[in-house]
C-alpha positions, 0 to 999 in steps of 0.5 A: 500500500502506497499513500499519496497525499496530493490535492493536485492529483489530477493536475499532476497527472498522478491518478493513473498511478493509483488503484483507488482514489479517496477524497476528504470533503467538508461542507463550505461553512465547516471549511470557512470556520477552520480557515478562520480558526487558522487566522484567515479573514472571511474575505481571504477564506472565501478567496481561497475557496474560489481559487480551488477546484470544486468539491464536486470535481474531487468527488467525481474522481474519487472511489471513496469520499470521506466526510469530514464535518466533525472533529479529527478523531471522527475522521481518524476513525472513518479512515481506519474503518475504510482502510480495514474494509479496503484491506479485506476487499483486497485480500478476498 
Protein backbone atom coordinates (compact mmCIF):
# COMPACT_ATOMS: atom_id res chain seq x y z
CA UNK A 1 0.00 0.00 0.00
CA UNK A 2 1.32 3.41 -1.01
CA UNK A 3 -0.46 6.58 0.00
CA UNK A 4 -0.16 9.79 -1.98
CA UNK A 5 -1.37 12.89 -0.19
CA UNK A 6 -1.94 15.15 -3.17
CA UNK A 7 -4.55 17.86 -3.53
CA UNK A 8 -3.24 18.24 -7.09
CA UNK A 9 -3.59 14.59 -8.07
CA UNK A 10 -5.41 15.46 -11.29
CA UNK A 11 -3.24 18.45 -12.18
CA UNK A 12 -0.03 16.49 -11.65
CA UNK A 13 -1.45 13.57 -13.66
CA UNK A 14 -0.86 11.10 -10.83
CA UNK A 15 -4.24 9.39 -10.99
CA UNK A 16 -3.06 6.68 -13.43
CA UNK A 17 -0.61 5.56 -10.72
CA UNK A 18 -3.48 4.91 -8.30
CA UNK A 19 -5.70 1.86 -7.91
CA UNK A 20 -8.04 3.79 -5.63
CA UNK A 21 -8.58 7.49 -5.03
CA UNK A 22 -10.01 8.70 -1.74
CA UNK A 23 -11.02 12.28 -1.14
CA UNK A 24 -11.89 14.06 2.07
CA UNK A 25 -14.73 16.55 1.78
CA UNK A 26 -16.25 19.07 4.18
CA UNK A 27 -19.16 21.42 3.76
CA UNK A 28 -18.30 25.04 2.98
CA UNK A 29 -19.27 26.50 6.38
CA UNK A 30 -17.01 23.96 8.11
CA UNK A 31 -14.11 24.77 5.78
CA UNK A 32 -14.56 28.51 6.35
CA UNK A 33 -14.72 28.01 10.12
CA UNK A 34 -11.47 26.01 10.04
CA UNK A 35 -9.71 28.57 7.84
CA UNK A 36 -10.79 31.40 10.13
CA UNK A 37 -9.51 29.41 13.12
CA UNK A 38 -6.13 29.36 11.36
CA UNK A 39 -6.18 33.16 11.19
CA UNK A 40 -7.60 33.86 7.75
CA UNK A 41 -10.17 36.61 7.36
CA UNK A 42 -13.56 35.73 5.89
CA UNK A 43 -12.55 37.51 2.68
CA UNK A 44 -9.31 35.52 2.36
CA UNK A 45 -11.05 32.25 3.21
CA UNK A 46 -13.65 32.85 0.50
CA UNK A 47 -10.96 33.85 -2.00
CA UNK A 48 -9.02 30.68 -1.23
CA UNK A 49 -12.10 28.53 -1.79
CA UNK A 50 -12.94 30.37 -5.02
CA UNK A 51 -9.43 29.69 -6.35
CA UNK A 52 -9.73 25.93 -5.83
CA UNK A 53 -11.46 23.26 -7.86
CA UNK A 54 -14.97 22.50 -6.72
CA UNK A 55 -15.66 19.75 -4.20
CA UNK A 56 -17.87 18.15 -6.83
CA UNK A 57 -14.91 17.69 -9.18
CA UNK A 58 -12.89 15.93 -6.48
CA UNK A 59 -15.88 13.77 -5.55
CA UNK A 60 -16.45 12.83 -9.18
CA UNK A 61 -12.89 11.47 -9.46
CA UNK A 62 -12.96 9.62 -6.14
CA UNK A 63 -13.61 5.96 -5.48
CA UNK A 64 -14.40 6.84 -1.86
CA UNK A 65 -15.49 10.12 -0.28
CA UNK A 66 -14.77 10.61 3.41
CA UNK A 67 -16.97 13.28 5.00
CA UNK A 68 -15.00 15.48 7.38
CA UNK A 69 -17.54 17.74 9.05
CA UNK A 70 -16.66 16.60 12.57
CA UNK A 71 -13.52 16.56 14.65
CA UNK A 72 -10.16 15.00 13.86
CA UNK A 73 -10.92 11.87 15.90
CA UNK A 74 -14.09 11.23 13.89
CA UNK A 75 -12.12 11.50 10.66
CA UNK A 76 -9.38 9.25 12.03
CA UNK A 77 -11.98 6.62 12.93
CA UNK A 78 -13.58 6.85 9.48
CA UNK A 79 -10.19 6.41 7.79
CA UNK A 80 -9.39 3.38 9.94
CA UNK A 81 -12.72 1.70 9.15
CA UNK A 82 -12.37 2.47 5.44
CA UNK A 83 -8.79 1.18 5.39
CA UNK A 84 -9.78 -2.09 7.08
CA UNK A 85 -12.59 -2.52 4.57
CA UNK A 86 -10.19 -1.91 1.67
CA UNK A 87 -7.72 -4.46 3.05
CA UNK A 88 -10.49 -7.08 3.43
CA UNK A 89 -11.65 -6.46 -0.14
CA UNK A 90 -8.07 -6.73 -1.43
CA UNK A 91 -7.46 -9.98 0.42
CA UNK A 92 -10.65 -11.59 -0.83
